[in-house]
DSSP file (Angstrom, degrees, kcal/mol; ACC not computed):
  #  RESIDUE AA STRUCTURE BP1 BP2  ACC     N-H-->O    O-->H-N    N-H-->O    O-->H-N    TCO  KAPPA ALPHA  PHI   PSI    X-CA   Y-CA   Z-CA
    1    1 A M              0   0    0      0, 0.0    53,-1.0     0, 0.0     2,-0.2   0.000 360.0 360.0 360.0 135.1   -1.1   38.3  -10.3
    2    2 A K  B     -A   53   0A   0     51,-0.2     2,-0.5     1,-0.1    51,-0.2  -0.540 360.0-106.8 -87.5 151.7    2.0   39.3   -8.3
    3    3 A I        +     0   0    0     49,-2.7    48,-2.9    46,-0.3     2,-0.3  -0.662  58.2 140.1 -77.4 124.3    4.6   37.0   -6.9
    4    4 A E    >   -     0   0    0     -2,-0.5     3,-1.4    46,-0.2    32,-0.3  -0.934  57.1 -47.8-153.5 174.2    4.2   36.6   -3.2
    5    5 A K  T 3  S+     0   0    0     -2,-0.3    32,-0.2     1,-0.2     3,-0.1  -0.128 121.8  16.8 -51.7 138.5    4.5   33.8   -0.5
    6    6 A D  T 3  S+     0   0    0     30,-2.6   136,-1.8     1,-0.3     2,-0.4   0.640  93.4 127.9  71.9  18.7    2.5   30.6   -1.4
    7    7 A R  E <   -B  141   0B   0     -3,-1.4    29,-2.7    29,-0.3     2,-0.5  -0.853  62.1-124.3-101.8 142.1    2.2   31.4   -5.0
    8    8 A A  E     -BC 140  35B   0    132,-2.8   132,-2.4    -2,-0.4     2,-0.4  -0.737  35.1-167.2 -81.2 127.9    3.2   28.9   -7.7
    9    9 A V  E     -BC 139  34B   0     25,-3.1    25,-2.2    -2,-0.5     2,-0.5  -0.948  16.2-164.9-126.0 139.2    5.7   30.7  -10.0
   10   10 A Y  E     +BC 138  33B   0    128,-2.5   127,-2.5    -2,-0.4   128,-1.5  -0.989  20.0 172.8-124.1 121.3    7.1   29.7  -13.4
   11   11 A I  E     -BC 136  32B   0     21,-2.7    21,-3.3    -2,-0.5     2,-0.4  -0.933  26.1-150.4-130.1 152.3   10.2   31.5  -14.7
   12   12 A E  E     +B  135   0B   0    123,-2.5   123,-2.6    -2,-0.3     2,-0.3  -0.937  31.5 170.7-111.0 143.8   12.6   31.3  -17.5
   13   13 A F  E     -B  134   0B   0     -2,-0.4    13,-2.2   121,-0.2    14,-0.5  -0.991  32.6-150.5-151.6 158.8   16.1   32.4  -16.8
   14   14 A T  E     -BD 133  25B   0    119,-2.0   119,-2.3    -2,-0.3     2,-0.5  -0.999  20.7-159.5-126.5 132.4   19.7   32.7  -18.1
   15   15 A L  E     +BD 132  24B   0      9,-3.3     8,-3.4    -2,-0.4     9,-1.5  -0.955  16.6 166.7-117.4 127.2   22.4   32.7  -15.5
   16   16 A T  E     -BD 131  22B   0    115,-2.5   115,-2.9    -2,-0.5     6,-0.2  -0.873  27.3-124.8-130.8 166.1   25.9   34.1  -16.2
   17   17 A D    >   -     0   0    0      4,-1.4     3,-1.9    -2,-0.3   113,-0.1  -0.323  48.4 -79.4 -97.4-172.9   29.0   35.0  -14.1
   18   18 A D  T 3  S+     0   0    0    111,-0.3   112,-0.1     1,-0.3    -1,-0.0   0.816 131.7  52.8 -58.3 -32.2   30.9   38.4  -14.1
   19   19 A A  T 3  S-     0   0    0      2,-0.1    -1,-0.3     1,-0.0     3,-0.1   0.470 119.6-109.3 -84.1  -1.5   32.7   37.4  -17.3
   20   20 A G    <   +     0   0    0     -3,-1.9     2,-0.3     1,-0.3    -2,-0.1   0.560  64.9 154.9  84.9   8.3   29.4   36.6  -19.1
   21   21 A E        -     0   0    0      1,-0.1    -4,-1.4     2,-0.0     2,-0.3  -0.542  50.0-113.6 -72.1 131.2   30.0   32.8  -19.1
   22   22 A L  E     +D   16   0B   0     -2,-0.3    -6,-0.3    -6,-0.2     3,-0.1  -0.496  40.8 169.1 -67.6 124.4   26.8   30.9  -19.3
   23   23 A L  E     -     0   0B   0     -8,-3.4     2,-0.3     1,-0.4    -7,-0.2   0.734  63.3 -15.5-104.9 -34.5   26.3   28.9  -16.0
   24   24 A D  E     +D   15   0B   0     -9,-1.5    -9,-3.3     0, 0.0    -1,-0.4  -0.975  57.0 178.8-166.3 156.0   22.7   27.8  -16.4
   25   25 A T  E     -D   14   0B   0     -2,-0.3   -11,-0.2   -11,-0.2   -13,-0.0  -0.979  31.4-142.0-159.7 154.1   19.5   28.4  -18.4
   26   26 A T    >>  +     0   0    0    -13,-2.2     3,-2.8    -2,-0.3     4,-1.0   0.472  61.1 130.7 -92.8  -4.8   16.0   27.1  -18.8
   27   27 A E  T 34 S+     0   0    0    -14,-0.5    -2,-0.1     1,-0.3   142,-0.1  -0.263  80.8   6.8 -55.1 127.0   16.2   27.5  -22.6
   28   28 A G  T 34 S+     0   0    0    140,-0.2    -1,-0.3     1,-0.1    -2,-0.1   0.320 121.7  74.0  83.7  -8.2   15.0   24.3  -24.2
   29   29 A A  T <4 S-     0   0    0     -3,-2.8    -2,-0.2     1,-0.2    -1,-0.1   0.500  98.7-116.7-112.2  -8.1   13.9   22.8  -20.9
   30   30 A G     <  -     0   0    0     -4,-1.0    -1,-0.2   138,-0.1   -19,-0.1  -0.138  52.3 -38.4  87.0 168.0   10.8   24.8  -20.1
   31   31 A P        -     0   0    0      0, 0.0     2,-0.5     0, 0.0   -19,-0.2  -0.217  56.0-115.3 -67.8 152.7   10.2   27.1  -17.2
   32   32 A L  E     -C   11   0B   0    -21,-3.3   -21,-2.7     2,-0.0     2,-0.4  -0.755  34.0-156.8 -81.5 129.6   11.4   26.5  -13.7
   33   33 A A  E     +C   10   0B   0     -2,-0.5     2,-0.3   -23,-0.2   -23,-0.2  -0.924  24.5 146.0-114.9 136.4    8.4   26.0  -11.4
   34   34 A Y  E     -C    9   0B   0    -25,-2.2   -25,-3.1    -2,-0.4     2,-0.6  -0.963  48.3-104.9-155.9 168.1    8.5   26.6   -7.6
   35   35 A I  E >   -C    8   0B   0    115,-0.3     3,-1.0    -2,-0.3     5,-0.5  -0.921  43.1-123.7-102.4 124.7    6.5   27.9   -4.7
   36   36 A H  T 3  S+     0   0    0    -29,-2.7   -30,-2.6    -2,-0.6   -29,-0.3  -0.383  87.5  23.1 -71.0 139.9    7.5   31.3   -3.6
   37   37 A G  T 3  S+     0   0    0    -32,-0.2    -1,-0.2   -31,-0.1   -32,-0.1   0.592  93.6  97.7  87.0  12.1    8.6   31.9    0.0
   38   38 A H  S <  S-     0   0    0     -3,-1.0    -2,-0.1   112,-0.1    -3,-0.0   0.159  98.9-103.7-118.1  17.3    9.5   28.3    0.8
   39   39 A G  S    S+     0   0    0      1,-0.1    -3,-0.1     3,-0.1     7,-0.0   0.769  78.6 133.5  70.8  25.8   13.3   28.5    0.2
   40   40 A N        +     0   0    0     -5,-0.5     2,-0.3     2,-0.1    -1,-0.1   0.599  66.9  42.8 -84.2 -11.3   13.2   26.7   -3.1
   41   41 A L  S    S-     0   0    0      1,-0.0    -4,-0.0     2,-0.0    26,-0.0  -0.821 104.5 -80.8-124.1 165.4   15.5   29.3   -4.8
   42   42 A I    >>  -     0   0    0     -2,-0.3     4,-2.2     1,-0.1     3,-0.5  -0.419  50.1-113.8 -62.0 147.0   18.7   31.1   -3.6
   43   43 A P  H 3> S+     0   0    0      0, 0.0     4,-2.5     0, 0.0     5,-0.2   0.860 111.1  54.2 -56.3 -41.8   17.7   34.0   -1.4
   44   44 A G  H 3> S+     0   0    0     22,-3.1     4,-1.7     1,-0.2    23,-0.1   0.870 111.3  44.5 -64.2 -37.1   18.8   36.8   -3.7
   45   45 A L  H <> S+     0   0    0     -3,-0.5     4,-1.6    21,-0.4    -1,-0.2   0.908 112.6  51.2 -72.7 -41.6   16.8   35.5   -6.6
   46   46 A E  H  X S+     0   0    0     -4,-2.2     4,-1.2     1,-0.2    -2,-0.2   0.910 110.7  49.4 -62.2 -40.5   13.7   34.9   -4.6
   47   47 A T  H  < S+     0   0    0     -4,-2.5     3,-0.4    -5,-0.2    -1,-0.2   0.909 109.3  52.0 -62.5 -42.1   14.0   38.4   -3.1
   48   48 A A  H  < S+     0   0    0     -4,-1.7    -1,-0.2     1,-0.2    -2,-0.2   0.782 109.3  51.0 -66.1 -26.5   14.3   39.9   -6.6
   49   49 A L  H >< S+     0   0    0     -4,-1.6     3,-2.4    -3,-0.2   -46,-0.3   0.727  81.6 114.1 -82.0 -23.4   11.2   38.0   -7.8
   50   50 A E  T 3< S+     0   0    0     -4,-1.2   -46,-0.2    -3,-0.4     3,-0.1  -0.251  88.0   7.3 -53.5 126.7    9.0   39.3   -4.9
   51   51 A G  T 3  S+     0   0    0    -48,-2.9    -1,-0.3     1,-0.3   -47,-0.1   0.353  95.6 133.7  83.9  -5.6    6.3   41.5   -6.2
   52   52 A R    <   -     0   0    0     -3,-2.4   -49,-2.7   -50,-0.1     2,-0.3  -0.308  45.7-135.4 -72.9 163.1    7.0   40.8   -9.9
   53   53 A E  B >   -A    2   0A   0    -51,-0.2     3,-2.2    -3,-0.1    83,-0.3  -0.831  27.8 -79.2-123.2 158.8    4.1   40.0  -12.3
   54   54 A E  T 3  S+     0   0    0    -53,-1.0    83,-0.2    -2,-0.3    84,-0.1  -0.264 117.4  21.5 -52.7 134.1    3.4   37.5  -15.0
   55   55 A G  T 3  S+     0   0    0     81,-3.3    -1,-0.3     1,-0.3     2,-0.1   0.227  91.0 136.0  89.9 -13.1    5.1   38.6  -18.3
   56   56 A E    <   -     0   0    0     -3,-2.2    80,-3.0    80,-0.1     2,-0.4  -0.420  37.3-160.7 -72.1 141.4    7.7   40.8  -16.5
   57   57 A R  E     +E  135   0B   0     78,-0.2     2,-0.3    -2,-0.1    78,-0.2  -0.952  21.2 152.4-118.8 142.0   11.3   40.6  -17.6
   58   58 A F  E     -E  134   0B   0     76,-2.2    76,-3.2    -2,-0.4     2,-0.4  -0.988  33.7-132.7-160.6 164.0   14.2   41.8  -15.5
   59   59 A S  E     +E  133   0B   0     -2,-0.3     2,-0.3    74,-0.2    74,-0.2  -0.940  25.3 176.0-120.1 146.4   17.8   41.4  -14.8
   60   60 A T  E     -E  132   0B   0     72,-2.2    72,-2.9    -2,-0.4     2,-0.5  -0.993  23.6-139.4-148.4 151.9   19.4   41.1  -11.3
   61   61 A V  E     -E  131   0B   0     -2,-0.3    70,-0.2    70,-0.2    68,-0.0  -0.964  15.9-159.6-114.0 126.2   22.8   40.5   -9.8
   62   62 A V  E     -E  130   0B   0     68,-3.2    68,-2.7    -2,-0.5     5,-0.1  -0.921  12.7-140.2-108.7 117.3   23.0   38.3   -6.8
   63   63 A P    >   -     0   0    0      0, 0.0     3,-2.0     0, 0.0     4,-0.4  -0.331  30.3-102.9 -70.8 159.3   26.1   38.6   -4.6
   64   64 A P  G > >S+     0   0    0      0, 0.0     5,-2.7     0, 0.0     3,-1.5   0.845 119.5  60.5 -51.6 -39.3   27.7   35.4   -3.2
   65   65 A G  G 3 5S+     0   0    0      1,-0.3     5,-0.1     4,-0.2    64,-0.0   0.706 111.9  39.0 -65.1 -19.2   26.2   36.0    0.3
   66   66 A E  G < 5S+     0   0    0     -3,-2.0   -22,-3.1     3,-0.1   -21,-0.4   0.270 124.6  41.0-110.0   7.2   22.7   35.9   -1.2
   67   67 A G  T < 5S-     0   0    0     -3,-1.5    59,-0.1    -4,-0.4    -2,-0.1   0.395 131.9 -27.5-115.5-108.0   23.5   33.0   -3.6
   68   68 A Y  T   5S-     0   0    0     57,-0.4    55,-0.4    60,-0.3    -3,-0.2   0.204  94.7-110.4-103.8  14.5   25.7   30.0   -2.8
   69   69 A G      < -     0   0    0     -5,-2.7    58,-3.1    -6,-0.2    59,-0.3   0.003  41.4 -57.1  85.7 169.3   27.8   31.7   -0.1
   70   70 A E        -     0   0    0     56,-0.2     2,-0.2    57,-0.1    56,-0.1  -0.470  64.8 -92.2 -79.1 157.0   31.4   32.8    0.1
   71   71 A R        -     0   0    0     -2,-0.1     2,-0.5    55,-0.1    -1,-0.1  -0.516  37.5-149.7 -69.7 139.7   34.1   30.3   -0.5
   72   72 A V    >   -     0   0    0     -2,-0.2     3,-1.8     1,-0.1     4,-0.2  -0.960   6.7-154.5-116.2 117.3   35.3   28.7    2.8
   73   73 A A  G >  S+     0   0    0     -2,-0.5     3,-1.7     1,-0.3    -1,-0.1   0.846  93.7  62.1 -59.5 -34.9   39.0   27.7    2.9
   74   74 A E  G 3  S+     0   0    0      1,-0.3    -1,-0.3    -3,-0.1    -3,-0.0   0.620  89.8  70.1 -68.9 -11.4   38.3   25.1    5.5
   75   75 A A  G <  S+     0   0    0     -3,-1.8    46,-2.9     2,-0.0     2,-0.6   0.520  81.5  84.6 -83.4  -4.8   35.9   23.2    3.1
   76   76 A V  E <   +F  120   0C   0     -3,-1.7     2,-0.3    44,-0.3    44,-0.2  -0.885  65.4 173.3 -98.5 119.7   38.9   22.2    1.0
   77   77 A I  E     -F  119   0C   0     42,-2.7    42,-3.1    -2,-0.6     2,-0.5  -0.866  31.4-134.9-128.7 158.1   40.4   19.0    2.5
   78   78 A E  E     +F  118   0C   0     -2,-0.3    40,-0.2    40,-0.2    -2,-0.0  -0.955  29.2 178.8-111.3 131.2   43.1   16.5    1.7
   79   79 A V  E     -F  117   0C   0     38,-2.7    38,-2.6    -2,-0.5     2,-0.1  -0.913  39.1 -90.1-128.9 154.6   42.1   12.8    2.2
   80   80 A P  E >   -F  116   0C   0      0, 0.0     3,-2.1     0, 0.0    36,-0.3  -0.449  36.5-130.3 -61.0 135.0   43.9    9.5    1.7
   81   81 A R  G >  S+     0   0    0     34,-2.9     3,-1.8     1,-0.3    35,-0.2   0.814 104.0  66.7 -59.5 -31.1   43.3    8.4   -1.9
   82   82 A D  G 3  S+     0   0    0     33,-0.4    -1,-0.3     1,-0.3    34,-0.1   0.575  87.7  68.8 -71.2  -6.4   42.3    4.9   -0.7
   83   83 A R  G <  S+     0   0    0     -3,-2.1     2,-0.3     2,-0.1    -1,-0.3   0.552  87.7  84.4 -83.6  -8.0   39.2    6.5    1.0
   84   84 A L  S <  S-     0   0    0     -3,-1.8    14,-0.1    -4,-0.2    12,-0.0  -0.677  98.4 -93.4 -95.0 149.6   37.7    7.2   -2.4
   85   85 A D    >   -     0   0    0     -2,-0.3     3,-1.8     1,-0.2    -1,-0.1  -0.420  31.0-139.8 -58.7 124.4   35.8    4.7   -4.5
   86   86 A P  T 3  S+     0   0    0      0, 0.0    -1,-0.2     0, 0.0     4,-0.1   0.692 100.0  59.1 -64.6 -17.2   38.3    3.0   -6.8
   87   87 A D  T 3  S+     0   0    0      2,-0.1    -2,-0.1     3,-0.0    -3,-0.0   0.527  82.3 103.1 -87.5  -6.2   35.8    3.1   -9.7
   88   88 A T  S <  S-     0   0    0     -3,-1.8     2,-0.3     1,-0.1     8,-0.0  -0.620  79.9-118.9 -80.0 130.1   35.5    6.9   -9.5
   89   89 A P        -     0   0    0      0, 0.0     2,-1.1     0, 0.0    -2,-0.1  -0.523  20.6-145.0 -65.9 129.5   37.4    8.7  -12.3
   90   90 A L        +     0   0    0     -2,-0.3    22,-0.2    -4,-0.1    -2,-0.0  -0.458  48.7 134.9 -99.6  62.6   39.9   10.9  -10.6
   91   91 A E    >   -     0   0    0     -2,-1.1     3,-2.1    20,-0.1    18,-0.2  -0.889  66.3 -94.0-107.5 139.4   39.8   13.9  -12.9
   92   92 A P  T 3  S+     0   0    0      0, 0.0    18,-0.2     0, 0.0    19,-0.1  -0.228 113.0  30.5 -51.7 136.5   39.7   17.5  -11.6
   93   93 A G  T 3  S+     0   0    0     16,-3.3    17,-0.1     1,-0.3    -3,-0.0   0.281  82.4 140.8  95.7  -8.8   36.1   18.7  -11.4
   94   94 A T    <   -     0   0    0     -3,-2.1    15,-2.8    15,-0.2    -1,-0.3  -0.509  52.3-128.0 -68.6 126.7   34.6   15.2  -10.8
   95   95 A P  E     -G  108   0C   0      0, 0.0     2,-0.3     0, 0.0    13,-0.2  -0.578  34.1-178.8 -74.7 139.2   31.8   15.4   -8.2
   96   96 A L  E     -G  107   0C   0     11,-3.0    11,-2.9    -2,-0.3     2,-0.4  -0.939  23.2-144.5-134.7 155.2   32.2   13.0   -5.3
   97   97 A Q  E     -G  106   0C   0     -2,-0.3     2,-0.4     9,-0.2     9,-0.2  -0.991  17.8-168.5-119.8 133.9   30.3   12.0   -2.2
   98   98 A V  E     -G  105   0C   0      7,-2.5     7,-2.3    -2,-0.4     2,-0.5  -0.962  27.6-113.3-122.8 137.6   32.2   11.0    0.9
   99   99 A Q  E     -G  104   0C   0     -2,-0.4     5,-0.2     5,-0.2    -2,-0.0  -0.567  40.4-176.0 -71.0 120.6   30.8    9.4    4.0
  100  100 A G  E >   -G  103   0C   0      3,-2.9     3,-1.3    -2,-0.5    -1,-0.0  -0.511  44.6 -88.9-106.5-180.0   30.9   11.9    6.9
  101  101 A P  T 3  S+     0   0    0      0, 0.0     3,-0.1     0, 0.0    -2,-0.1   0.749 128.1  33.1 -62.8 -23.5   30.0   11.4   10.5
  102  102 A E  T 3  S-     0   0    0      1,-0.4     2,-0.3     0, 0.0    -3,-0.0   0.127 128.8 -67.6-120.9  21.4   26.4   12.5    9.8
  103  103 A G  E <  S-G  100   0C   0     -3,-1.3    -3,-2.9     2,-0.0    -1,-0.4  -0.791  82.5 -16.1 127.5-170.0   25.9   11.1    6.3
  104  104 A M  E     -G   99   0C   0     -2,-0.3     2,-0.4    -5,-0.2    -5,-0.2  -0.442  53.0-159.6 -74.9 141.9   27.1   11.7    2.8
  105  105 A I  E     -G   98   0C   0     -7,-2.3    -7,-2.5    -2,-0.1     2,-0.3  -0.982  15.0-129.0-123.8 132.9   28.9   15.0    1.9
  106  106 A D  E     +G   97   0C   0     -2,-0.4     2,-0.3    -9,-0.2    -9,-0.2  -0.647  34.7 166.3 -83.7 135.3   29.2   16.4   -1.6
  107  107 A F  E     -G   96   0C   0    -11,-2.9   -11,-3.0    -2,-0.3     2,-0.4  -0.909  30.8-134.0-137.6 164.9   32.7   17.4   -2.8
  108  108 A T  E     -GH  95 120C   0     12,-1.8    12,-2.6    -2,-0.3     2,-0.4  -0.993  30.8-117.9-119.5 132.7   34.4   18.3   -6.1
  109  109 A L  E     + H   0 119C   0    -15,-2.8   -16,-3.3    -2,-0.4   -15,-0.2  -0.549  30.8 178.1 -70.9 125.4   37.8   16.7   -6.8
  110  110 A V  E     -     0   0C   0      8,-3.1     2,-0.3     1,-0.4    -1,-0.2   0.868  66.3 -22.8 -91.5 -49.9   40.4   19.4   -7.1
  111  111 A E  E     - H   0 118C   0      7,-1.3     7,-3.1   -20,-0.1     2,-0.5  -0.981  52.9-143.8-159.7 153.9   43.4   17.1   -7.7
  112  112 A A  E     - H   0 117C   0     -2,-0.3     5,-0.3     5,-0.2     2,-0.1  -0.980  18.2-174.9-125.7 121.3   44.5   13.5   -7.1
  113  113 A G        -     0   0    0      3,-3.4    -2,-0.0    -2,-0.5     0, 0.0  -0.290  46.1 -87.5 -96.8-170.7   48.0   12.5   -6.2
  114  114 A E  S    S+     0   0    0      1,-0.1     3,-0.1    -2,-0.1    -1,-0.0   0.891 123.2  12.5 -66.7 -39.9   49.5    9.1   -5.8
  115  115 A D  S    S+     0   0    0      1,-0.1   -34,-2.9   -34,-0.1   -33,-0.4   0.647 128.3  36.0-112.9 -20.1   48.6    8.8   -2.1
  116  116 A T  E     -F   80   0C   0    -36,-0.3    -3,-3.4   -35,-0.2     2,-0.4  -0.873  57.2-150.3-134.0 164.3   46.1   11.7   -1.4
  117  117 A A  E     -FH  79 112C   0    -38,-2.6   -38,-2.7    -2,-0.3     2,-0.5  -0.989  15.1-136.4-133.2 144.4   43.3   13.6   -3.1
  118  118 A V  E     -FH  78 111C   0     -7,-3.1    -8,-3.1    -2,-0.4    -7,-1.3  -0.902  25.3-170.7-102.3 124.6   42.2   17.2   -2.5
  119  119 A L  E     -FH  77 109C   0    -42,-3.1   -42,-2.7    -2,-0.5     2,-0.5  -0.905  13.9-148.3-118.5 143.4   38.5   17.7   -2.3
  120  120 A D  E     -FH  76 108C   0    -12,-2.6   -12,-1.8    -2,-0.4   -44,-0.3  -0.950   9.5-174.3-114.6 118.0   36.5   21.0   -2.2
  121  121 A G        +     0   0    0    -46,-2.9   -45,-0.1    -2,-0.5   -15,-0.1   0.426  53.2 108.6 -89.9  -0.4   33.2   21.0   -0.2
  122  122 A N  S    S-     0   0    0    -50,-0.1    -2,-0.1   -47,-0.1   -51,-0.1  -0.464  84.0-100.8 -70.8 148.0   32.3   24.5   -1.4
  123  123 A H    >   -     0   0    0    -55,-0.4     3,-2.4     1,-0.1    -1,-0.1  -0.454  35.5-115.2 -60.8 143.0   29.3   24.7   -3.8
  124  124 A P  T 3  S+     0   0    0      0, 0.0    -1,-0.1     0, 0.0    -2,-0.1   0.763 117.2  46.7 -55.6 -24.5   30.8   25.2   -7.3
  125  125 A L  T >  S+     0   0    0    -57,-0.1     3,-1.8     2,-0.1   -57,-0.4   0.280  81.0 129.6-102.1  11.4   29.2   28.6   -7.4
  126  126 A A  T <  S+     0   0    0     -3,-2.4   -56,-0.2     1,-0.3   -57,-0.1  -0.439  77.7  16.7 -63.0 137.0   30.3   29.7   -4.0
  127  127 A G  T 3  S+     0   0    0    -58,-3.1     2,-0.5     1,-0.2    -1,-0.3   0.456  99.2 124.6  80.6   1.1   32.0   33.1   -4.2
  128  128 A V    <   -     0   0    0     -3,-1.8     2,-0.5   -59,-0.3   -60,-0.3  -0.816  61.0-133.8-100.8 130.4   30.5   33.9   -7.6
  129  129 A E        -     0   0    0     -2,-0.5     2,-0.5   -66,-0.1  -111,-0.3  -0.716  29.6-142.7 -77.0 126.5   28.4   37.0   -8.3
  130  130 A L  E     - E   0  62B   0    -68,-2.7   -68,-3.2    -2,-0.5     2,-0.6  -0.808  12.0-159.9-103.5 128.6   25.4   35.6  -10.2
  131  131 A H  E     -BE  16  61B   0   -115,-2.9  -115,-2.5    -2,-0.5     2,-0.4  -0.925  14.1-170.4-110.1 114.0   23.8   37.6  -13.1
  132  132 A F  E     -BE  15  60B   0    -72,-2.9   -72,-2.2    -2,-0.6     2,-0.5  -0.879  18.0-167.4-108.7 134.5   20.2   36.5  -13.9
  133  133 A D  E     -BE  14  59B   0   -119,-2.3  -119,-2.0    -2,-0.4     2,-0.3  -0.995  29.4-174.9-111.1 122.0   18.1   37.5  -16.9
  134  134 A V  E     -BE  13  58B   0    -76,-3.2   -76,-2.2    -2,-0.5     2,-0.4  -0.902  26.3-168.0-127.4 144.8   14.6   36.4  -15.9
  135  135 A R  E     -BE  12  57B   0   -123,-2.6  -123,-2.5    -2,-0.3     2,-0.8  -0.995  23.0-137.7-127.0 126.3   11.1   36.3  -17.5
  136  136 A V  E     -B   11   0B   0    -80,-3.0   -81,-3.3    -2,-0.4  -125,-0.2  -0.745  23.6-179.0 -81.8 112.4    8.1   35.6  -15.3
  137  137 A V  E     -     0   0B   0   -127,-2.5    28,-0.3    -2,-0.8     2,-0.3   0.933  59.2 -14.7 -80.6 -49.3    6.1   33.1  -17.3
  138  138 A A  E     -B   10   0B   0   -128,-1.5  -128,-2.5   -84,-0.1     2,-0.4  -0.993  50.0-162.1-156.2 153.9    3.1   32.5  -15.0
  139  139 A V  E     +B    9   0B   0     -2,-0.3     2,-0.3  -130,-0.2  -130,-0.2  -0.995  21.3 159.2-138.8 133.6    2.0   33.1  -11.4
  140  140 A R  E     -B    8   0B   0   -132,-2.4  -132,-2.8    -2,-0.4     2,-0.3  -0.956  47.5 -84.5-146.2 165.3   -1.0   31.3   -9.8
  141  141 A E  E     -B    7   0B   0     -2,-0.3  -134,-0.2  -134,-0.2     2,-0.2  -0.550  47.6-126.6 -67.2 134.1   -2.2   30.5   -6.3
  142  142 A A        -     0   0    0   -136,-1.8     2,-0.1    -2,-0.3    -1,-0.1  -0.572  26.1-111.1 -78.6 149.4   -0.6   27.3   -5.0
  143  143 A H    >>  -     0   0    0     -2,-0.2     4,-2.4     1,-0.1     3,-0.6  -0.461  27.5-108.7 -78.8 155.0   -2.9   24.6   -3.8
  144  144 A A  H 3> S+     0   0    0      1,-0.3     4,-2.5     2,-0.2     5,-0.1   0.851 119.0  50.6 -54.2 -40.6   -3.0   23.7   -0.1
  145  145 A D  H 3> S+     0   0    0      2,-0.2     4,-1.6     1,-0.2    -1,-0.3   0.842 109.7  50.9 -70.6 -30.8   -1.3   20.4   -0.6
  146  146 A E  H <>>S+     0   0    0     -3,-0.6     5,-1.4     2,-0.2     4,-1.3   0.920 111.6  47.5 -68.2 -43.6    1.5   22.1   -2.6
  147  147 A I  H  <5S+     0   0    0     -4,-2.4     3,-0.3     1,-0.2    -2,-0.2   0.921 109.0  54.6 -62.2 -44.2    2.0   24.7    0.2
  148  148 A K  H  <5S+     0   0    0     -4,-2.5    -1,-0.2     1,-0.2    -2,-0.2   0.889 116.4  37.2 -56.7 -41.2    2.0   21.9    2.8
  149  149 A H  H  <5S-     0   0    0     -4,-1.6    -1,-0.2     2,-0.2    -2,-0.2   0.568 105.5-128.9 -90.1  -9.8    4.8   20.1    1.0
  150  150 A G  T  <5S+     0   0    0     -4,-1.3  -115,-0.3    -3,-0.3     2,-0.3   0.676  77.6  75.6  73.0  17.6    6.6   23.3    0.0
  151  151 A R  S   <S-     0   0    0     -5,-1.4    -2,-0.2    -6,-0.2    -1,-0.2  -0.987  85.6 -96.7-154.0 158.7    6.8   22.2   -3.7
  152  152 A L        -     0   0    0     -2,-0.3     6,-0.1  -119,-0.2  -117,-0.1  -0.502  39.2-121.8 -75.5 149.1    4.7   21.9   -6.8
  153  153 A H    >   -     0   0    0      4,-0.4     3,-1.7    -2,-0.2     2,-0.1  -0.827  22.6-135.4 -96.3 110.5    3.3   18.5   -7.5
  154  154 A P  T 3  S+     0   0    0      0, 0.0     3,-0.1     0, 0.0     4,-0.1  -0.382  90.3  13.8 -63.4 139.8    4.4   17.2  -10.8
  155  155 A G  T 3  S+     0   0    0      1,-0.2     3,-0.1    -2,-0.1    -2,-0.0   0.340 124.3  68.4  78.7  -9.3    1.5   15.6  -12.8
  156  156 A G  S <  S+     0   0    0     -3,-1.7     2,-0.6     1,-0.3    -1,-0.2   0.449 106.4   2.0-104.7-114.6   -0.9   17.1  -10.4
  157  157 A H  S    S+     0   0    0     -3,-0.1    -4,-0.4     3,-0.0    -1,-0.3  -0.674  87.8 141.2 -78.3 118.4   -1.6   20.8  -10.1
  158  158 A H        -     0   0    0     -2,-0.6     2,-0.3    -3,-0.1  -150,-0.0  -0.929  56.9 -63.7-151.2 173.8    0.5   22.5  -12.8
  159  159 A L        -     0   0    0     -2,-0.3     2,-0.8     1,-0.1     3,-0.1  -0.450  42.0-147.6 -64.8 124.4    0.6   25.2  -15.4
  160  160 A M    >   -     0   0    0     -2,-0.3     3,-2.1     1,-0.2     4,-0.2  -0.861   5.1-153.8 -95.9 109.9   -1.9   24.5  -18.1
  161  161 A V  G >  S+     0   0    0     -2,-0.8     3,-1.5     1,-0.3    -1,-0.2   0.859  92.9  54.1 -54.9 -40.5   -0.3   25.9  -21.2
  162  162 A E  G 3  S+     0   0    0      1,-0.3    -1,-0.3    -3,-0.1    -3,-0.0   0.680 107.4  53.1 -70.6 -13.7   -3.6   26.6  -22.9
  163  163 A D  G <  S+     0   0    0     -3,-2.1    -1,-0.3     3,-0.0     2,-0.2   0.274 109.5  49.8-101.9  11.2   -4.7   28.6  -19.8
  164  164 A S  S <  S-     0   0    0     -3,-1.5   -26,-0.1    -4,-0.2   -27,-0.0  -0.780  86.9-105.5-138.5-179.1   -1.8   31.0  -19.7
  165  165 A S  S    S+     0   0    0    -28,-0.3     2,-0.3    -2,-0.2   -27,-0.1   0.397  75.2 125.8 -88.5   2.5    0.4   33.3  -21.8
  166  166 A Y        +     0   0    0      1,-0.2    -2,-0.2    -5,-0.2   -29,-0.0  -0.461  22.0 160.3 -67.9 125.5    3.2   30.7  -21.8
  167  167 A T        -     0   0    0      2,-0.3    -1,-0.2    -2,-0.3     3,-0.1   0.448  57.0-112.8-119.7  -8.1    4.3   30.0  -25.3
  168  168 A G  S    S+     0   0    0      1,-0.3     2,-0.3     2,-0.0  -140,-0.2   0.482  83.3 114.7  85.4   1.9    7.7   28.5  -24.7
  169  169 A E              0   0    0      1,-0.1    -1,-0.3  -142,-0.1    -2,-0.3  -0.820 360.0 360.0-107.0 147.4    9.3   31.5  -26.4
  170  170 A S              0   0    0     -2,-0.3    -1,-0.1    -3,-0.1  -158,-0.0   0.447 360.0 360.0 -89.0 360.0   11.5   34.1  -24.7
C-alpha cells in the first residue's frame, strides 16, 4: 500500500545535521505513527514520504524552508531578568515559556546577565538542513474517526504487530 492522504503511516527514522550529528531517532522507541496529509510532520519529510511503500528505505535532505524554517533575527529578544520565573535554572539552552499577549510563547535561553536575559524564539532546528534516513514500517487506511481528528488514536486503531511486517528491527 502506498503512502497518500488519509493513510496511517508508521516510520522509523534517524535525523542528523550537515555534520552528521544525531538530532533525533526512533531507535529504541518504536515507529513514529501519523496520518499522512494532515500536517503532522514537517512539510519536506511528508513530501518525501508521499507515494512510498511499506518496507521501503530511503534518505532525504530537507532544507530549512521545508523543515523548521529559517532563523529569524527578530525572534531573539532581551527581557528583564525579573520577568522570568525565579525557580527556572538560567543556563544557556534551557527551554522557557513566557507569557505573551496571546498566550504562552516558547523560547530557549541564550544567556542570562545580572539584569537581563536573552531569549531565542526560533525553533532549535530553524536554519538547519535536516538529513533523514527512513524506513516505512507499515501503511494502512486510517479510520474515519482518526481522519476526523487528524491523528491516530492511541489504544484504539493501531498497528497490530502480528498483522504486519514490523519486527522492531531496522
